[in-house]
VOLORO-85237 format. One record per residue (C-alpha): x, y, z; residue number from 1. Coordinates in steps of 0.2 Angstrom, whole numbers, plus 5000, padded with zeros to 4 digits. Example, Ala and Ser with C-alpha at 12.3 -4.5 7.8 and 13.67 -1.06 7.14 Angstrom:
2
[[5062, 4978, 5039], 1];
[[5068, 4995, 5036], 2];
% end
This chain:
327
[[5452, 5470, 5669], 1];
[[5440, 5456, 5662], 2];
[[5429, 5449, 5675], 3];
[[5417, 5439, 5665], 4];
[[5417, 5429, 5649], 5];
[[5402, 5426, 5637], 6];
[[5400, 5417, 5621], 7];
[[5386, 5418, 5608], 8];
[[5384, 5405, 5594], 9];
[[5373, 5413, 5581], 10];
[[5361, 5401, 5572], 11];
[[5357, 5413, 5557], 12];
[[5367, 5412, 5542], 13];
[[5361, 5429, 5535], 14];
[[5376, 5440, 5533], 15];
[[5366, 5456, 5536], 16];
[[5359, 5450, 5552], 17];
[[5375, 5443, 5558], 18];
[[5384, 5459, 5555], 19];
[[5370, 5468, 5565], 20];
[[5372, 5456, 5580], 21];
[[5391, 5459, 5580], 22];
[[5388, 5478, 5580], 23];
[[5375, 5476, 5594], 24];
[[5387, 5466, 5605], 25];
[[5400, 5479, 5601], 26];
[[5390, 5494, 5607], 27];
[[5380, 5486, 5621], 28];
[[5391, 5473, 5628], 29];
[[5394, 5474, 5647], 30];
[[5409, 5482, 5653], 31];
[[5424, 5472, 5660], 32];
[[5419, 5457, 5649], 33];
[[5425, 5448, 5634], 34];
[[5412, 5441, 5622], 35];
[[5416, 5428, 5610], 36];
[[5404, 5428, 5595], 37];
[[5404, 5413, 5583], 38];
[[5394, 5414, 5567], 39];
[[5392, 5408, 5549], 40];
[[5387, 5416, 5533], 41];
[[5380, 5407, 5518], 42];
[[5387, 5410, 5501], 43];
[[5394, 5428, 5504], 44];
[[5408, 5439, 5499], 45];
[[5413, 5451, 5513], 46];
[[5423, 5466, 5508], 47];
[[5432, 5478, 5520], 48];
[[5426, 5496, 5524], 49];
[[5436, 5505, 5512], 50];
[[5437, 5493, 5497], 51];
[[5431, 5496, 5479], 52];
[[5417, 5482, 5478], 53];
[[5418, 5483, 5459], 54];
[[5436, 5478, 5459], 55];
[[5436, 5465, 5473], 56];
[[5421, 5455, 5470], 57];
[[5413, 5447, 5454], 58];
[[5396, 5453, 5461], 59];
[[5385, 5449, 5446], 60];
[[5391, 5431, 5445], 61];
[[5389, 5429, 5464], 62];
[[5371, 5436, 5464], 63];
[[5367, 5425, 5449], 64];
[[5372, 5410, 5460], 65];
[[5361, 5416, 5474], 66];
[[5375, 5424, 5484], 67];
[[5377, 5441, 5491], 68];
[[5390, 5455, 5494], 69];
[[5391, 5464, 5510], 70];
[[5403, 5477, 5518], 71];
[[5409, 5476, 5535], 72];
[[5415, 5491, 5546], 73];
[[5433, 5485, 5548], 74];
[[5447, 5487, 5536], 75];
[[5457, 5474, 5527], 76];
[[5453, 5463, 5512], 77];
[[5439, 5454, 5504], 78];
[[5434, 5436, 5510], 79];
[[5422, 5422, 5504], 80];
[[5411, 5414, 5517], 81];
[[5401, 5398, 5516], 82];
[[5394, 5386, 5528], 83];
[[5412, 5377, 5528], 84];
[[5418, 5393, 5536], 85];
[[5417, 5398, 5555], 86];
[[5418, 5416, 5559], 87];
[[5424, 5423, 5576], 88];
[[5423, 5440, 5585], 89];
[[5431, 5445, 5601], 90];
[[5421, 5460, 5608], 91];
[[5429, 5470, 5623], 92];
[[5433, 5487, 5631], 93];
[[5448, 5495, 5623], 94];
[[5457, 5494, 5640], 95];
[[5456, 5475, 5639], 96];
[[5459, 5473, 5620], 97];
[[5474, 5463, 5617], 98];
[[5476, 5455, 5600], 99];
[[5491, 5443, 5604], 100];
[[5480, 5436, 5618], 101];
[[5465, 5435, 5607], 102];
[[5475, 5426, 5594], 103];
[[5481, 5414, 5608], 104];
[[5463, 5409, 5610], 105];
[[5462, 5404, 5592], 106];
[[5478, 5394, 5592], 107];
[[5474, 5385, 5609], 108];
[[5456, 5381, 5601], 109];
[[5465, 5373, 5587], 110];
[[5476, 5363, 5598], 111];
[[5460, 5357, 5607], 112];
[[5455, 5349, 5590], 113];
[[5472, 5343, 5586], 114];
[[5479, 5356, 5574], 115];
[[5495, 5366, 5577], 116];
[[5495, 5383, 5569], 117];
[[5505, 5400, 5570], 118];
[[5503, 5418, 5568], 119];
[[5510, 5426, 5552], 120];
[[5511, 5444, 5546], 121];
[[5499, 5458, 5550], 122];
[[5483, 5448, 5551], 123];
[[5485, 5429, 5545], 124];
[[5485, 5413, 5554], 125];
[[5494, 5398, 5545], 126];
[[5496, 5380, 5546], 127];
[[5509, 5371, 5536], 128];
[[5513, 5388, 5528], 129];
[[5496, 5390, 5521], 130];
[[5483, 5402, 5527], 131];
[[5466, 5397, 5534], 132];
[[5462, 5412, 5544], 133];
[[5462, 5431, 5541], 134];
[[5459, 5444, 5554], 135];
[[5452, 5462, 5555], 136];
[[5450, 5475, 5568], 137];
[[5438, 5489, 5573], 138];
[[5436, 5501, 5587], 139];
[[5421, 5513, 5591], 140];
[[5423, 5524, 5606], 141];
[[5429, 5514, 5621], 142];
[[5424, 5497, 5613], 143];
[[5434, 5487, 5601], 144];
[[5432, 5471, 5591], 145];
[[5444, 5458, 5583], 146];
[[5436, 5446, 5570], 147];
[[5441, 5434, 5558], 148];
[[5438, 5418, 5548], 149];
[[5442, 5400, 5551], 150];
[[5441, 5389, 5535], 151];
[[5435, 5372, 5540], 152];
[[5429, 5365, 5523], 153];
[[5426, 5380, 5512], 154];
[[5422, 5378, 5493], 155];
[[5439, 5384, 5487], 156];
[[5432, 5384, 5469], 157];
[[5419, 5396, 5473], 158];
[[5431, 5406, 5483], 159];
[[5442, 5408, 5467], 160];
[[5426, 5411, 5457], 161];
[[5419, 5426, 5467], 162];
[[5435, 5435, 5473], 163];
[[5444, 5446, 5461], 164];
[[5461, 5447, 5469], 165];
[[5473, 5459, 5461], 166];
[[5488, 5452, 5453], 167];
[[5499, 5464, 5463], 168];
[[5492, 5458, 5479], 169];
[[5496, 5440, 5474], 170];
[[5513, 5444, 5468], 171];
[[5517, 5453, 5484], 172];
[[5514, 5436, 5493], 173];
[[5523, 5426, 5480], 174];
[[5509, 5415, 5475], 175];
[[5500, 5413, 5458], 176];
[[5482, 5412, 5464], 177];
[[5470, 5415, 5479], 178];
[[5466, 5396, 5480], 179];
[[5485, 5391, 5481], 180];
[[5487, 5403, 5496], 181];
[[5474, 5394, 5507], 182];
[[5470, 5378, 5516], 183];
[[5455, 5370, 5524], 184];
[[5457, 5363, 5541], 185];
[[5449, 5347, 5536], 186];
[[5464, 5344, 5525], 187];
[[5474, 5343, 5541], 188];
[[5461, 5335, 5552], 189];
[[5448, 5326, 5541], 190];
[[5435, 5322, 5554], 191];
[[5434, 5340, 5561], 192];
[[5417, 5348, 5562], 193];
[[5411, 5366, 5565], 194];
[[5403, 5361, 5582], 195];
[[5419, 5353, 5587], 196];
[[5429, 5369, 5583], 197];
[[5416, 5380, 5592], 198];
[[5418, 5370, 5608], 199];
[[5437, 5370, 5606], 200];
[[5437, 5389, 5605], 201];
[[5425, 5391, 5620], 202];
[[5437, 5379, 5630], 203];
[[5452, 5389, 5624], 204];
[[5443, 5406, 5629], 205];
[[5442, 5399, 5647], 206];
[[5460, 5392, 5647], 207];
[[5468, 5409, 5641], 208];
[[5457, 5420, 5652], 209];
[[5456, 5409, 5667], 210];
[[5437, 5411, 5669], 211];
[[5422, 5401, 5666], 212];
[[5412, 5406, 5650], 213];
[[5393, 5407, 5650], 214];
[[5381, 5410, 5636], 215];
[[5377, 5428, 5632], 216];
[[5359, 5430, 5639], 217];
[[5346, 5431, 5626], 218];
[[5336, 5444, 5635], 219];
[[5350, 5456, 5634], 220];
[[5348, 5457, 5615], 221];
[[5337, 5471, 5608], 222];
[[5330, 5463, 5592], 223];
[[5322, 5480, 5587], 224];
[[5339, 5488, 5587], 225];
[[5347, 5474, 5579], 226];
[[5334, 5475, 5565], 227];
[[5338, 5493, 5563], 228];
[[5357, 5489, 5561], 229];
[[5353, 5476, 5549], 230];
[[5344, 5488, 5538], 231];
[[5359, 5499, 5537], 232];
[[5370, 5485, 5532], 233];
[[5358, 5480, 5518], 234];
[[5357, 5498, 5511], 235];
[[5365, 5501, 5494], 236];
[[5373, 5517, 5501], 237];
[[5383, 5506, 5513], 238];
[[5386, 5491, 5502], 239];
[[5392, 5500, 5487], 240];
[[5399, 5516, 5494], 241];
[[5403, 5532, 5485], 242];
[[5408, 5531, 5466], 243];
[[5414, 5547, 5459], 244];
[[5416, 5553, 5441], 245];
[[5435, 5554, 5444], 246];
[[5447, 5563, 5432], 247];
[[5463, 5557, 5440], 248];
[[5468, 5541, 5448], 249];
[[5484, 5534, 5457], 250];
[[5486, 5516, 5462], 251];
[[5500, 5507, 5471], 252];
[[5503, 5492, 5483], 253];
[[5512, 5495, 5499], 254];
[[5518, 5482, 5511], 255];
[[5503, 5487, 5522], 256];
[[5490, 5486, 5509], 257];
[[5485, 5492, 5492], 258];
[[5479, 5510, 5489], 259];
[[5468, 5517, 5475], 260];
[[5466, 5536, 5475], 261];
[[5453, 5543, 5464], 262];
[[5451, 5562, 5462], 263];
[[5439, 5574, 5453], 264];
[[5449, 5589, 5449], 265];
[[5441, 5606, 5445], 266];
[[5449, 5623, 5443], 267];
[[5466, 5616, 5449], 268];
[[5459, 5609, 5466], 269];
[[5453, 5592, 5472], 270];
[[5434, 5594, 5472], 271];
[[5431, 5576, 5478], 272];
[[5443, 5562, 5483], 273];
[[5439, 5544, 5487], 274];
[[5452, 5531, 5493], 275];
[[5449, 5512, 5491], 276];
[[5461, 5501, 5501], 277];
[[5462, 5484, 5510], 278];
[[5474, 5492, 5523], 279];
[[5470, 5487, 5541], 280];
[[5468, 5505, 5548], 281];
[[5451, 5509, 5540], 282];
[[5450, 5525, 5550], 283];
[[5466, 5532, 5543], 284];
[[5461, 5529, 5525], 285];
[[5445, 5539, 5528], 286];
[[5455, 5553, 5536], 287];
[[5467, 5553, 5521], 288];
[[5452, 5555, 5509], 289];
[[5444, 5569, 5519], 290];
[[5461, 5579, 5521], 291];
[[5463, 5580, 5502], 292];
[[5447, 5588, 5499], 293];
[[5449, 5606, 5492], 294];
[[5468, 5603, 5491], 295];
[[5477, 5611, 5476], 296];
[[5480, 5597, 5463], 297];
[[5499, 5597, 5466], 298];
[[5509, 5582, 5472], 299];
[[5519, 5593, 5485], 300];
[[5503, 5601, 5491], 301];
[[5495, 5584, 5493], 302];
[[5509, 5577, 5502], 303];
[[5509, 5592, 5514], 304];
[[5491, 5589, 5518], 305];
[[5494, 5571, 5521], 306];
[[5508, 5575, 5533], 307];
[[5496, 5586, 5544], 308];
[[5487, 5570, 5549], 309];
[[5502, 5563, 5559], 310];
[[5517, 5552, 5558], 311];
[[5510, 5535, 5556], 312];
[[5522, 5525, 5544], 313];
[[5508, 5521, 5532], 314];
[[5504, 5540, 5531], 315];
[[5522, 5545, 5528], 316];
[[5525, 5531, 5515], 317];
[[5509, 5536, 5505], 318];
[[5513, 5555, 5506], 319];
[[5531, 5551, 5500], 320];
[[5524, 5541, 5485], 321];
[[5512, 5555, 5480], 322];
[[5525, 5568, 5481], 323];
[[5537, 5557, 5470], 324];
[[5524, 5558, 5456], 325];
[[5529, 5576, 5453], 326];
[[5514, 5583, 5445], 327];
% end
């Protein structure tokens, strides 16, 4: 049961630092508390844990314009951040983690600034049928976080310039471009500012949980540890991930996300496998790639391997699709 509420408004706009602070709050936050972390990144594309950065982001163009591509620990798809965007993270013990309740904080916070919105699909929040917030989720041991974006006055031209969204993903949502899917909150409330929204969210946190919120104590932050986390997020190994000289590839978009499976096949077996995906369950995607290692390169054998991981609907559907390829 949550006994204390905290909030932390980060002043840095460096995405590597901000992800490091988020990780620190996840791993070192006090028990029986909810921490609301509010933060902003300047000119950044953030990709999901299992995404193929070369397909999701026009990285060279972004870097030429002074931006940066970063990879987060959670699953889901790529997003563009600038200073017209406000990011939020709820950090809690797994026992207190409740996504509908956390989303109610966002909806209530928007009401505080005069905007009515609604939940939609697996991870979106919409106003007037258009998206201004996407959410992603992560757990580590007994701790979880739920984070997302709030588009206040994002440069939508740059969003479309740097994000390389697949045609199949757009088609699955019935829209022609990434820009047409989204709306800035200032289009609905022209006078809205980031500080107003921050205060609205803190007030909503108190409304929904029925407790007073106080600033997260600065003395609880171990800056040396945060710098160590920051270095990990900056590393090329983390940002770009594994790229293999694959000899076989399968790609398909399911209702729960796109999957791109690449395999290096040698002597009739899968010597190496990597799966890129914007699926929300990032841990399951990793497990799927590992279980295919050393599997005979045969669609039925691969489906049987995948079935050993369990009965999650995503797993069963992907296994059935692989088996149907009949190779």
